[in-house]
N, C-alpha and C positions, 0 to 999 in steps of 0.2 A: 869786552869779554871775549875770551879765546878758548872756548870749550874744545874746538877742534884741535888746537895746539896741545891742550891737556891730554886729550885722548890719543895723541901721537907719542906721548911720553912712554918710556919703557914700562911694561906692565908692573914690575916691582915698585917703581916710583909712584905710579898712579894708585896702586893698591895701598901703599903706605899713607898717602894723603887722605884717601877716602876712608880708610879704616880709622884714622885718627879723628876725622870729622864725625863719622857715624858714632863712634864711642863717646865723644863729647856731647853731641846732641841727644844721645840716648840717655844720658845721665842727668840732664837738667834742662830747664826750659830754654827756648831759643834766646830769650833776653839775657839769661844768665851766662850763656856760653861766651867765652873770650877767645877771639881768634888768635890772640897772642899765645895762648896755651897750645892751640892746634899747630900753629907754624913752628913753635918751639919743639914739639914732638916730631915734626916732619923734617926739621932742619932746613926750612925754606924761609924766605922773608914774607911779610904780610903783603908787600907789593907784588910778589910773584903770585900769591894766592888770589889776590884781587885781579891780577892780569888775566888769570885763567877764568875766574868766575864772576868778575865784576863787582861783587860785594859779598858781605856775610850772608845776606839773603840768598844770593845766587848759589853760593856754596852749599847752604843748608838745603835748598830745594834739589840740588844735584845729589846730595847725600841721601835725602829722603827718597827720591826717585830710584836711586840705585838699590836702596834697601827694599823697596816695594817690588822691584823687578826680581830681586833674588828670592824673595819670599813667595813669589808667584811663578817661579821658573817652571817650565814644563816637566812634568813627571809622568811615568807610565800610568795608565788607568789602574785603579786598585784591583787586585786580583780577588777572586772569590767565586764560589759556585752556589751561594745562597744569600739571602737577605743580610744576615748578620755578618757573614764573612766579608762581604763588600764594605759594609759600614765600618767594621773594626779595622779593615785594611786602610780605609780612608783616614781614620783617626790616627793610626800609626804613622802614615805618611806625613800628616800635618804636624805631628809631634816631632818627627825626625827633622823637618824643616826648622822648627823652633829651636831644636838642639843645635843644628848646624849653623844657624844664623841668629844667635842669641842677641847680639848687639843690634842687628837689623830689626828684630822683633821689638826690642825696647825703644828704638827711635820712633817706630810706628805708634807704639802705645803712648809715648810721650807726646807725639804730634797730635794724637786724637784728643788730648786734653789740654794742649797748650793754647792759652788765650791771647797770645801776642797778635795784635791787630796787623802788624806789618806783614806777616806771612799768611794771614787768615785765608784770603781768597785763593792764592796759588796752592796753598797746602790743601784746602778743601777739594780743589780740582784733582790733585794727585791722589788723595785718599779715595775720592769718588771713583776714579778710574780703577784703583786697586780693588775696591769693594765690588765693582761690576765684574771684574775678572774672577774674583773669588766666588761670587754667587753663581756665575755661569758654570765654573768647574764643579762646584758642589751640586748644582742642579743636575748636571749630567751623571754624576756618580749616584745621586739619589734615585734618578730615573732607572738606572741599571739595577740598583738594589731592589727597587719596588717591582721590577719586572719578574722577580722570583715569587711574588705574592699573588694570591688569587683573592681579589676583592669581592665582597658580597654585593649582590645586585641591590643597589640603593635607589636606582632611578636617577642618581646625580653623580655619575662616575667622575666628572671633572672636579666637582666640589670635594668629593671624597679624597681624590688623589692630592688636591691642593692642601686639604686639612692635614693629611698624613705627612706631606712634605714639610709643612710648617712645624709640626710636632717633632719630627725627626731632627730638623735643623736646630730647633731649640735645645734638644737633648745633647746633640753634638757640641753646640756652642757652650753649653753649661760646663762640659768637661774641658773643652779647649781653654776657656777663660780660667778655670780653676788650676790647670796644670801648665799652661804655656810659659809661665815664669820659671818653672822648674820641671822641664820635660823628663829629666832623669827619674824624678819621683813617679811620673806617669808610668814609665817602663818598669820600674821596680814593683808597681802595684797593678800591672796591666790586667791580670786575670780577675782581680777583685773589681776593677773598674768595668771590665766587660760584663761581669755578672750584674753589677748595678745598672748599667745601661740597658741590658736585656730586660731587667725587671721593669724599668720605666717604659720601654717600648712595648713590652708584652701587654701592659695595661691597656694600650690603645689597639694594638693589633688584634687581640682576641675579640675585640668588639666589632671589627670590620672585615676580618679574614677568616677563612675556614681554618680551623685549628691545625689540621694536618699539614698545612702549608707553612706554618710558622716554625 
């Protein structure tokens, strides 16, 4: 395997190979993907592909890792001066990423449900690393959003904050799951979606926050 040699190729050549791989693995299971199709689209031989990546599995894992890195690339902290502005800005950022990297998003979705034993352990490690990064970034954003709230004195501030964190995350994930396959539809219905999200969140916030802070 010669990953270093691959990464020294001209950027255009590297991108052509990786794009072809991500697109194929995004559209069907690992087992069903044919490397002959990929190399045919790239104009290279299977021998060259395996020289760089060692095997179909090695190429798949490289493509998946590339997709995950692109989907978790550093972005500026969401802007906003109140609880809802921060959350809605976070949602828009996530949907922008889905729109920019649609094939990358689809390969990750496919990987999450692919039952191929050959890739199971390595795939799980990559996805676990990705989820850790996503959760860490989301936790930071939610902490900032919640800093604009004044929580009622319950005697259990940590439990209250954690419960709110879980609830907010569930609402955000509900809409991400619903629209990540078609982010353009999210942006065309953004105001309606924000109104719905606010209704869901208000149901909990009014029970634990002073109303004037919401």
